[in-house]
C-alpha positions, 0 to 999 in steps of 0.5 A: 494478527495487527490491525495496521494488516487487518485494515490493508485487507479491508482496503483490498474488498474496497478496492472495487468502490475506489475504481468506481470512483475514478480515483483508484485509476488516478493513483495507480496512473501515477504508481506506474509513471514513478515506476517507470521514471525510476526504473525504465519502462521494461518491466521484465527489469523493473519488478517495481514496473510490473507489480503496479501494471498487474496492479492495473491490471486487476482493476480493469485498467486500459491497456492505453492507459497503462501504457501512455502512463510508462510513456510519460515516466520515460519521458517519450509523452513529455517530462513528467512532474511529478515527485515522490514524497513522504509525509509524517505524522500523529493521528488518534489516540497517538497513533504515528502515520507515513503518508506516501504522495506522489505530487506535482504540486508541493504546496498544494498537497501539504495543505490538503494532507495538515488539513485533513489530520486537522479536521480528523484529531491528528497533526502533522509531525516533523521529517523524522519524527514518525520514519523510525517506527516502520520499515519497509518489507515486501507483503505478498497476499495469498487466499488461502484457497489458492494453496495450503499452508505447509506448500507455500511456507515451502516455497516462500521460505526457501526463496528467502521469505522472513515469514509467511502469516496464517492469522487472517482467515481468508488470507497468507501473508509472505513478508519478505526483506525488500532485497529478497522481495523479487526472489520470493514473488518469483518462486511464487509465480513459478509455483502457480500460485495465484496471489492477492496483491504483491507490493513494497511497503511499510510495516510498523514497529511497534502498534497502539491499542485503541479504544473505540472513540478513537477508533472511530476517529482514526478509520475515518482520517484514514479514508480520507487521506487515502481519497486524497488525490495525490495521496497512494498509501497510508501506513500507520502502527493502530491496533484496532479491535476486530468488532470496530474494523468489521462494521467500517469494512462492510 
C-alpha cells in the first residue's frame, strides 16, 4: 500500500482533532459552497454536493451551517467570491505535491502556501510541472468489518469500479474512474454497505521512497499545508515506511 494511501487513512483518524480545532468545519463549508456553485443546490442531482453534505454530517456540522453554505453557493445569500486553485510544488526528497485551495484572496493564499513550502524543505513549482504525475479518481473507503471481500468485489466491479484494494489492514479502497464514480457509489449504497468516506481525489502515477529524515520533513510540510484555512486537500506521490507513518498517526 503506497504511502499516499496510508497517509489518507491517518488523516481520516485525525478528523476528530481537526473538528475540535474548528478548521474542519471551515473546510467543509467551503466544499459545500463550491459544490453548490458548480452543480446546483440539489444533492440528488449533484453528487459532489451530496458527498460534501455527507462528510459534514459525519463531522457533526450543524444543519443550519450546511444549509447556509448551500445558499451561499447558489447565490441565495449573496455572491460567494471563493475560487478554486491548485498549486504545484516539490517537497523534501523531490516529492511532487498538489495543493487544492478555495480562496477569496489569491495573493494571501499563494503567499501562505509558498511560505509553508519554503519553511519545510520544499518549493512551489510552475503550473503543469507536477500535475501530470497524478490522475483523477473516485475513491470509496470501506471498513473491512462492514462487508466481506468477495461481496464487495462483486458489487463494486459489476458497477464499473476499476479496482478494490485490500492491502490496508482496516479498510478496503474501491477505486473508479471519475465518470464511473457515481454509479459505483450508488451500487454501494444500494447494497447497504457502510462507507468510511467517498470522494473525488488525485492519485499519484508514481511514488518516491523517502528515508526517515525526508519523511519527517515531509510530514511536517503536509500537516502545515492542511492546517491552512485556504487549503482543502493535499496530494503527494510519496512512499514512507509503516514505522514512520505509525509514529505520526498516534
